[in-house]
C-alpha positions, 0 to 999 in steps of 0.5 A: 796632687792639686785641688782639682785632682783631689776633688776628682778622686774618690775611693769606692769599697767593694769585694773580690768576686772570684771563686775563692774562700777568701772573698777579699774586701777591696778599695778602688781609687778612681780619678776622673772616672778611671780606676787607678788603684786597687788594694785590699781593705786594711780595715777588713779583719780577714783581708787585712789590706792584702790581695793575692798575686792573682788579683793585685793586677785586676785593673789590668784585666778591666782595661785589657786591650782584648776586653770585649766591649761590644756584642758580637755575631759569629761569621766563621765556623764554630771554634774559629773565633771570627765575629762581627760587631752587632748592636745590642737591640739586634743581638737581643732580638736575634736571641729572643727570636731563636729562643722563642722559635726553639721553645715553640718547637720543643718546649722550654727544656730545649734551653740549657743554662750553663754557669758557675762561679765566674762571679760568686756575687749573689746578684750577678751570679744568678738571682735574676738569671734563675728567675728568667730560666724558671719563667722560661721552663728551661732545663735545670742545671745542677751546678755540682762540678764543685762543692756539693759532694763535700756539702753532702759528706759533711751533712751526712754527719752533721745534718747541715755542714756548718763547720766552725768559723775558720778564724778560730783555727788560731786557737788550735794546738793541732791543725790538720789541713786535709786536701787543701793547699791553704797557702795557695788557695786560701792564703788569707787563712794562713796568718791564723795558722801561723798564729797558732803555730807561733803558740806551739800548734802542730801543723799537719798536711794530708795530701797525696802531693807535696804542695807548697802548704805541705812543704811549710808544715810540720808534718806531711802525711802523703797517702796514696790518692783517694785512700783517705777513708782507709786512713780515717778508719785506721786513725779511729781504730788506733784511738779505739784500741788505745782507749782514747775515745770518750765513748760516753760523750760520743754516744750521747752526741751521735747515733751510729757509733757502734757501727762505725767502731765495728768498721774501724775494728774490721780494718786492721792497722796493717791493712790501713797502712797497706791501702794508704801506703803509709807506715803503721807508726805514722797512722798511730802517731797522727791518731795520738797527736789529734787526741793528745794535742787538743784543741785540734782542728780538721780543715777539709776543703776541695781536694777530696771531693773530686773523686768517685767516693768523695762524699765518703771521704768528707763524711769520714773526716767529719766523723773523725772530728766527732769521735776525736773531740776535734773541731771540724772546719769546711766551707762557711757558705751554708751560714749565708744560705741559712741567713739570706732570704730565698728570693728565687721562686722554685722552678717548675719540675723540669728535667735536670742535668749535672753540669759535669755531664755537659758533653753527654747532654750536648751530644746525646742523639736520642735526647728528647727534647734536644738541647738546641739553645745554650746560654752560658755565663759566668763559666768557661766550660770548654776549659773547666768541664771534664771529658773535653772532647765531647764538650767541644763536639757538643759546642761545635754542633751546627744546630746548637744556638749558643749565647755566651756572656763574657768579658774576653774571647774564651775557648767557649766564646769562640763557639758562640753564635752571639757573644754579649759583653759583660761588666767586671766587678768594679763596674756593677753592684753586687752582694758578696757572701763567702765560703772561707769566712763570715763576712758579707760585703757590698760591692759598689760600682766604682766606674761606669761600664766600659764600652757597651758592656752590661751587667749580667742582670741587665742582660737578662732583664732585656731578654725577659722583656724581649720574650715578654716573660710574665713572672714577678721580679724580672724587672727588679733592680740590682739594689732591690735584689741586694736589699731583699736578700738582707731582709730575711730577719734571720738573727745572723743578719741582726743589724746588717742593713744595706745602708750599713754596708754602703757606709762600712763596706762589710759586716760579720754575720752575727754568729756567736763567737765559738758557735759550732754545729758539733756542740750547738745543735740548734740553728736559729730560724728567721721570724718567718720560719716554717714552724710557727713561733719557733726560734730555732731548728734542731739538727738532731743527733749527729750521725756516724754509722757504717763507713768503708773504703771503696776504691774508685773504678778509675783508680790504682785499686779499681778496675784491673783491666783499666789499670793495666792499660793506664797505670798512672793516676792523674790529678789536675791541680790549682797550682799557680799563684797567679792562676785561679780556676780558668779566670786567668788561663788566657793571660800571658802575665798570669801564666808560669814560666815556661807558659805551658801546662806541663806534666809533672811526673816522678823520677821513677815513672819517667825513667821507666818510660824513657822520659827526661825532663823537658821531653815532649810526651803524649798523655792519653786514655780512652777519652783523648790525648794531649802533647806537652812537656814533662817536668820531673818532680820530687813532689809526687809519689810514683804512680801519680802525675799532675797537670794544672787545671784551668788552662785555655787551649787557645784554638779549636784544635788544641786540648788541655788536661780536661780532654783526659778527666773523668766526668763520672759523678760520685754518689748514687744519683748521677745528677747529684755530686761533683765530677771525679776529676782526680779519679782519672787514669792515664798512660804517658809515653815519649811523643812521636817525632812530629812536633806538636804545638806548645799549648798541648794541641793534638794533631 
């Protein structure tokens, strides 16, 4: 490399934005304004220089020939994907005019924002957007399609779901990975698991599916889908029966132990075995391993929350940690939520929709006021939201004005009236937290935005200006928002300044090593805490209490009439190493071989239906149908079928797994809780002779 090239080359530090617990720190090499290399930051303790197979080719996404680089206006029918270029001023003016007219006619609630974790960055994900929608008086969106059910389940026990630092798994002697395919979806934690394993720890996986993580474990516990609460009660019953519970410790630390013990005693061991499909000896052995091989860690992530009673399951696992004296590990997101300043004003009291119910919200004929404007960003609801037929019917409404902020022509963007091109992670500034470790990172823009792309924040600034919205903070710069988030004064942010992150790229929250909400029931407060002069907030005693196995209505133990018609449980899985949620569902080199969302089915269930591997099959229930190829799998127990989550359909007539999935929300409040994706019943049969399209389209 000559001197001129060296002078024109720089390395810019940042971090991955994807909805993944690892939030990897990275370095972008830029030459003459072009990003030429991306690698994991070798100095970051968790990333350790390695990115995942999904993100290694991220620069291909940045410079992809199909990247959207100009604003677009629809010229064809919705869903067809025909657009013409339009300049930014005209696009913003048209959007502002349509919003203004709709609000004048129906009020602010006629506007519905729809977003999730297309970026997890605190700035680009939503600070300014939240201010915009609050000023507008728009309908509020509970972004509960994922995460909140687990949050509430753990909070029921702990007060705040503050699990231990995941890296401390390295010192465990027993590791139970419960409802998490760690090797695939949390791969940077795996070296810590291997370190513990090398020191003699047992690695146990609890999962209805034999995932790649299960296949690398010492022991795979494979319960019937959704029966985890019965398994926990069975384990607690064994611990109680065999005198393996320190009742003095549990009673001193927690309320509700007598009630929980009574429930465990009421469910006999043979009943627990019958419900879960496990041998009694295995339940006994698991209980004894957790008790005798301490320290034990129960690592619970996303798998169980996508069920009608997912909150019960997460509460059960947290309670088991308390009773057994184990460590509980879940998301670390709440550490960052606790530490960062809250710089979004609370919205006015408005109606609220759970994002899982998008299809119902967009198609409810009697809804007043109707949703007439949809602003979609950081999310591809046509691909990721359950009850896909109703979602697409809503997006296809002629009287719905839809704006989609995107990087590519996704399934959702095809239904937009206006598509606005947004920047990728290496083209804008952001502050990154994590839900799988305790490191905060500053993502600096490495290159200028391509084409006419703008950051999400700048788009909302322009819309706020065009609508003449009068609210504080709508003109704040991205840097100012990042600085304000860091300025809470919380002890966990001690020494972490914007300047330090500019220099070093990342820093670990100042959470003391070994801090655990199970043992440390005092959470530090920032200087401006609501209790004048208080330095910490007590979480109070841990709460146990009544716990019962309740089968989901749409499960093998649920509605008998429904089970008669649809006897197979369907789980939609994240199962490909180069595939993340829906981010890469439309990119050929990220898809598996063959590039089709196949149905995995057990040999017994396939034989009973006259299906051979590779056959075309019809998968259906009351919500819809799709056609795809069958793959005979030894990873599944009879009665369970799986399909990959996040696939793009590619045209308006095609359907993917979410045409079948259950949009019902677990819990007592229909606005609070995650969609019961995994509590979905289907039937499978050989496809008719008429050939269906390879992407699963239904004729």
